C-alpha positions as a Markdown table, in Angstrom:
| # | Residue | x | y | z |
|---|---|---|---|---|
| 1 | Met | 115.8 | 105.5 | 131.6 |
| 2 | Arg | 115.1 | 104.3 | 127.8 |
| 3 | Lys | 115.9 | 100.7 | 127.0 |
| 4 | Pro | 119.0 | 99.6 | 125.5 |
| 5 | Lys | 118.3 | 98.8 | 121.7 |
| 6 | Ile | 118.9 | 95.4 | 119.7 |
| 7 | Val | 118.6 | 94.8 | 115.8 |
| 8 | Val | 118.0 | 91.3 | 114.9 |
| 9 | Leu | 118.6 | 90.4 | 111.4 |
| 10 | Gly | 116.7 | 87.6 | 110.0 |
| 11 | Arg | 114.7 | 85.9 | 106.8 |
| 12 | Met | 111.3 | 85.5 | 108.0 |
| 13 | Cys | 109.9 | 87.4 | 104.9 |
| 14 | Glu | 111.9 | 85.5 | 102.2 |
| 15 | Glu | 111.0 | 82.1 | 104.0 |
| 16 | Pro | 107.7 | 82.5 | 106.1 |
| 17 | Val | 107.3 | 78.8 | 107.2 |
| 18 | Ala | 106.5 | 78.0 | 110.9 |
| 19 | Gly | 109.9 | 76.9 | 111.8 |
| 20 | Val | 111.5 | 80.2 | 110.6 |
| 21 | Val | 109.4 | 82.5 | 112.4 |
| 22 | Trp | 109.3 | 80.7 | 115.5 |
| 23 | Gln | 113.0 | 80.7 | 115.8 |
| 24 | Val | 113.2 | 84.7 | 115.0 |
| 25 | Leu | 110.1 | 85.2 | 117.5 |
| 26 | His | 112.3 | 83.2 | 120.2 |
| 27 | Tyr | 115.2 | 85.9 | 119.9 |
| 28 | Leu | 112.6 | 89.0 | 119.6 |
| 29 | Ile | 110.5 | 87.8 | 122.6 |
| 30 | Gly | 113.4 | 86.8 | 124.6 |
| 31 | Leu | 115.2 | 90.0 | 124.1 |
| 32 | Gln | 112.3 | 91.8 | 124.8 |
| 33 | Arg | 112.0 | 89.9 | 128.0 |
| 34 | Leu | 115.4 | 90.9 | 128.8 |
| 35 | Gly | 114.8 | 94.5 | 128.7 |
| 36 | Phe | 115.8 | 95.3 | 125.3 |
| 37 | Glu | 113.8 | 97.5 | 122.8 |
| 38 | Val | 114.3 | 95.3 | 119.8 |
| 39 | Tyr | 113.9 | 95.8 | 116.2 |
| 40 | Tyr | 113.7 | 93.2 | 113.1 |
| 41 | Val | 115.0 | 94.4 | 110.1 |
| 42 | Glu | 115.3 | 92.2 | 106.3 |
| 43 | Trp | 116.8 | 93.6 | 103.5 |
| 44 | Arg | 116.2 | 91.5 | 100.9 |
| 45 | Gly | 116.1 | 92.1 | 96.8 |
| 46 | Asn | 113.7 | 89.6 | 96.2 |
| 47 | Trp | 111.1 | 86.9 | 97.9 |
| 48 | Leu | 108.2 | 84.8 | 96.8 |
| 49 | Pro | 105.8 | 85.6 | 99.6 |
| 50 | His | 103.5 | 88.6 | 100.4 |
| 51 | Pro | 104.3 | 89.2 | 104.2 |
| 52 | Ile | 101.1 | 91.3 | 104.7 |
| 53 | Asp | 98.3 | 90.3 | 102.2 |
| 54 | Ala | 97.2 | 86.6 | 102.1 |
| 55 | Ala | 95.3 | 87.3 | 98.9 |
| 56 | Val | 98.6 | 87.9 | 96.9 |
| 57 | Asp | 100.1 | 84.6 | 95.9 |
| 58 | Ala | 97.5 | 82.9 | 97.9 |
| 59 | Gly | 98.4 | 79.7 | 96.5 |
| 60 | Trp | 101.4 | 79.8 | 98.6 |
| 61 | Pro | 100.8 | 78.6 | 102.5 |
| 62 | Arg | 102.9 | 80.8 | 104.8 |
| 63 | Val | 102.9 | 82.6 | 107.9 |
| 64 | Met | 102.0 | 86.2 | 107.8 |
| 65 | Val | 104.5 | 87.6 | 109.1 |
| 66 | Gly | 103.2 | 91.3 | 109.5 |
| 67 | Thr | 100.2 | 89.7 | 111.5 |
| 68 | Val | 102.6 | 87.7 | 113.5 |
| 69 | Leu | 104.8 | 90.7 | 114.6 |
| 70 | Arg | 101.8 | 92.8 | 115.4 |
| 71 | Gln | 100.4 | 90.1 | 117.5 |
| 72 | Tyr | 103.5 | 89.9 | 119.4 |
| 73 | Gly | 103.8 | 94.0 | 120.0 |
| 74 | Phe | 106.5 | 94.6 | 116.9 |
| 75 | Glu | 104.2 | 96.5 | 114.7 |
| 76 | Gly | 106.4 | 99.8 | 114.7 |
| 77 | Arg | 109.5 | 98.1 | 114.8 |
| 78 | Trp | 110.2 | 96.0 | 111.9 |
| 79 | Ile | 110.8 | 96.3 | 108.0 |
| 80 | Cys | 111.5 | 94.3 | 105.2 |
| 81 | Ser | 112.6 | 95.6 | 102.1 |
| 82 | Ala | 110.5 | 94.6 | 98.8 |
| 83 | Glu | 112.6 | 95.6 | 95.7 |
| 84 | Phe | 110.3 | 92.7 | 93.7 |
| 85 | Met | 107.5 | 95.1 | 94.0 |
| 86 | Gly | 109.8 | 98.3 | 92.8 |
| 87 | Lys | 113.0 | 100.3 | 93.8 |
| 88 | Gly | 112.3 | 101.5 | 97.7 |
| 89 | Cys | 109.1 | 99.5 | 98.4 |
| 90 | Thr | 109.1 | 98.2 | 102.0 |
| 91 | Phe | 106.7 | 96.3 | 104.5 |
| 92 | Gly | 106.3 | 97.1 | 108.3 |
| 93 | Gly | 106.0 | 99.9 | 110.4 |
| 94 | Leu | 109.6 | 100.9 | 110.9 |
| 95 | Pro | 110.5 | 103.7 | 108.1 |
| 96 | Val | 113.5 | 103.2 | 106.1 |
| 97 | Thr | 115.0 | 106.5 | 107.3 |
| 98 | Glu | 115.3 | 105.5 | 110.7 |
| 99 | Leu | 117.8 | 102.6 | 109.8 |
| 100 | Pro | 120.9 | 104.6 | 110.2 |
| 101 | Arg | 119.7 | 106.3 | 113.6 |
| 102 | Leu | 118.8 | 102.9 | 114.7 |
| 103 | Tyr | 121.9 | 101.4 | 113.7 |
| 104 | Arg | 124.0 | 103.9 | 115.5 |
| 105 | Glu | 121.9 | 103.7 | 118.8 |
| 106 | Ala | 121.8 | 99.7 | 118.6 |
| 107 | Glu | 123.9 | 97.9 | 121.6 |
| 108 | Ala | 124.2 | 95.1 | 119.0 |
| 109 | Val | 122.8 | 93.8 | 115.7 |
| 110 | Ile | 122.6 | 90.0 | 115.8 |
| 111 | Asn | 122.5 | 88.2 | 112.3 |
| 112 | Leu | 120.6 | 85.3 | 113.2 |
| 113 | Thr | 120.5 | 83.6 | 109.7 |
| 114 | Ala | 123.2 | 84.5 | 107.9 |
| 115 | Ser | 121.0 | 87.5 | 106.5 |
């Protein structure tokens, strides 16, 4: 039997500070422990820090969102838009082409931070 899917919307890439990342992780890990297949989606036109490569904007202290999500087992289940780097640019292991299907199949979409 497949686990029911839940999508969490947040703002970790836009604001990658410990408190924001910690808040989102509470939901991602908690919902996963409750038996859901959890996905993280952040769709922003622009944000300051690079979510994967610390060398980009190295002077700006931040949590590396991609590293954190990989450490907690969400490597293939997250996506952040990166329109500031070019139209259609995204980060994460979840292909943008999968989003319509994911939204259709999700039992719920939780908008965690008014995203």
